[in-house]
C-alpha positions in Angstrom: 21.1 -9.4 -2.4 18.4 -6.7 -3.5 16.8 -5.1 -0.5 14.0 -2.7 0.0 14.5 0.5 1.9 11.8 2.9 3.0 12.8 6.6 3.0 11.1 9.3 4.7 10.4 12.5 2.9 7.9 15.5 3.5 4.4 14.6 3.1 3.1 16.1 -0.1 6.5 16.1 -1.9 6.7 12.2 -2.2 6.4 12.5 -6.2 9.0 15.2 -6.5 11.8 13.3 -4.3 10.9 10.2 -6.3 11.5 12.1 -9.7 14.6 13.7 -8.4 16.0 10.3 -6.8 15.6 8.6 -10.3 17.6 11.6 -12.1 20.3 12.1 -9.4 21.0 8.6 -8.2 23.4 6.5 -10.3 21.4 3.5 -11.8 24.1 0.9 -10.9 23.2 1.7 -7.3 19.6 2.4 -7.6 17.7 -0.7 -9.0 14.1 0.8 -8.4 12.4 3.5 -6.8 8.5 3.7 -6.2 5.8 4.9 -4.5 3.0 2.4 -3.5 -0.3 3.7 -4.4 -4.0 2.4 -3.8 -7.2 2.8 -6.2 -10.4 4.1 -4.8 -13.5 5.3 -6.1 -14.6 9.2 -5.7 -17.9 10.8 -6.7 -17.7 14.1 -8.5 -19.9 15.7 -11.1 -22.5 13.0 -10.8 -20.2 10.3 -11.5 -17.9 7.8 -10.1 -14.2 8.0 -10.9 -11.3 5.9 -10.0 -8.4 7.8 -8.4 -5.1 6.8 -7.1 -3.8 7.9 -3.6 -0.4 7.6 -1.8 -0.5 4.3 0.3 2.2 5.5 3.0 2.1 9.2 2.6 5.7 10.6 3.6 7.5 7.6 2.2 9.1 6.5 -1.0 11.0 3.0 -1.4 14.3 2.5 -3.0 15.7 -0.9 -4.0 19.4 -1.6 -4.0 22.0 -4.0 -3.4 24.7 -1.5 -2.5 23.2 0.3 0.7 26.2 2.2 1.5 26.7 3.8 -1.8 23.1 4.5 -2.0 23.5 6.3 1.4 26.2 8.6 -0.5 24.1 9.0 -3.5 21.1 10.1 -1.5 23.3 13.2 -0.2 22.7 14.7 -3.5 18.8 14.4 -3.5 17.2 17.4 -1.7 14.1 16.6 0.1 14.8 13.3 1.8 14.2 13.4 5.5 15.8 10.3 6.4 16.2 6.5 5.5 14.7 4.4 8.0 17.2 2.6 10.4 18.2 1.8 14.0 20.5 4.7 14.4 23.6 2.6 13.7 22.9 1.4 10.1 20.2 1.3 7.5 17.6 -1.4 8.1 15.9 -2.9 5.1 12.0 -3.4 5.4 11.5 -6.9 6.5 10.8 -9.9 3.9 7.0 -10.3 5.3 6.6 -6.5 4.8 8.0 -6.8 1.2 5.7 -9.7 0.5 2.8 -7.8 1.7 3.7 -5.0 -0.7 4.2 -7.0 -3.5 0.9 -8.8 -2.9 -1.1 -5.6 -2.6 0.3 -3.7 -5.5 2.2 -6.1 -7.8 4.9 -4.9 -10.0 3.0 -1.6 -10.7 2.8 -0.8 -6.9 -0.9 -0.1 -7.2 -3.2 -1.7 -4.9 -6.5 -2.1 -7.0 -10.0 -1.7 -5.8 -11.1 -4.6 -3.8 -14.9 -6.0 -4.0 -16.8 -7.7 -1.2 -20.0 -8.1 0.5 -21.4 -7.8 4.2 -23.7 -10.4 5.6 -24.5 -9.0 9.2 -21.3 -7.8 10.5 -19.2 -10.3 8.4 -17.1 -8.8 5.7 -16.3 -11.2 2.8 -13.8 -10.0 0.1 -14.3 -11.7 -3.1 -11.5 -9.9 -5.2 -8.5 -7.8 -5.0 -5.7 -7.3 -2.6 -7.8 -7.2 0.4 -8.8 -10.9 -0.3 -5.7 -12.0 1.2 -5.9 -10.0 4.4 -8.1 -11.9 6.5 -9.0 -10.3 10.0 -7.3 -7.1 9.4 -10.0 -4.8 8.4 -10.4 -2.2 11.2 -13.0 0.0 9.7 -15.3 0.4 6.3 -16.6 3.5 5.0 -19.3 2.3 2.5 -20.1 5.6 1.1 -16.5 6.6 0.5 -15.9 2.8 -0.8 -12.9 2.8 1.5 -11.4 0.2 4.2 -9.0 0.8 6.8 -6.9 -2.2 7.5 -4.0 -2.7 10.0 -0.8 -4.3 8.8 2.8 -4.8 10.1 5.0 -2.2 8.2 8.2 -0.4 9.2 8.5 -2.4 12.3 5.2 -1.5 13.8 1.4 -1.9 13.2 0.4 0.6 10.7 -3.1 1.4 9.6 -3.5 1.7 5.9 -6.4 2.7 3.5 -7.5 0.8 0.7 -10.4 0.9 -1.8 -13.2 -1.5 -1.1 -16.5 -1.6 -2.9 -19.4 -3.4 -1.1 -21.5 -4.8 -4.0 -24.1 -6.3 -1.7 -25.2 -6.1 1.8 -27.5 -8.4 3.4 -28.9 -9.2 6.9 -27.5 -11.7 9.1 -30.4 -14.2 8.5 -30.3 -14.2 4.8 -28.5 -17.0 3.3 -26.4 -17.3 0.2 -25.8 -20.1 -2.0 -22.3 -21.3 -1.9 -21.9 -21.1 -5.6 -22.8 -17.4 -5.8 -19.4 -16.1 -4.0 -16.4 -17.7 -2.8 -16.0 -18.2 0.8 -13.3 -16.0 2.0 -14.6 -14.3 5.4 -12.2 -11.7 7.0 
């Protein structure tokens, strides 16, 4: 059965370790190796630019059916800190965590920008990966077009940054027509 494993690496070396893993680990053992990214907008030179950032700094993800063989293959790869486990054996990420990663990033493992609006203190996400994450927004920075959400990952609650563009902000006493936007309040 194919399982996903999180491997800790030195922050800032994720891409280098990913490339080494793809090159050095036998393809029959390693089905996929990836880094989840998120998109966000950044303003420079007077314009907004879409950029990608690592969703979980310090981690890469490996997909395999043969975890014991993967362990020996990882010995060849410099820069790996450790594969997450319980001290006795390697523990794959939970199925719910895998589903969250798949919903957020799809097959490309890139969480696209979400769009939403604010009425009073209520944020309504109308498109993007955050649309499915009701009640998980902890903080929104409208100027940086960024949201911090809390999800269960690596067996603990983890705060993650995702791109969020607020396309409209209205006061609490303003009413929208139901046809204007989907109701999906977080």
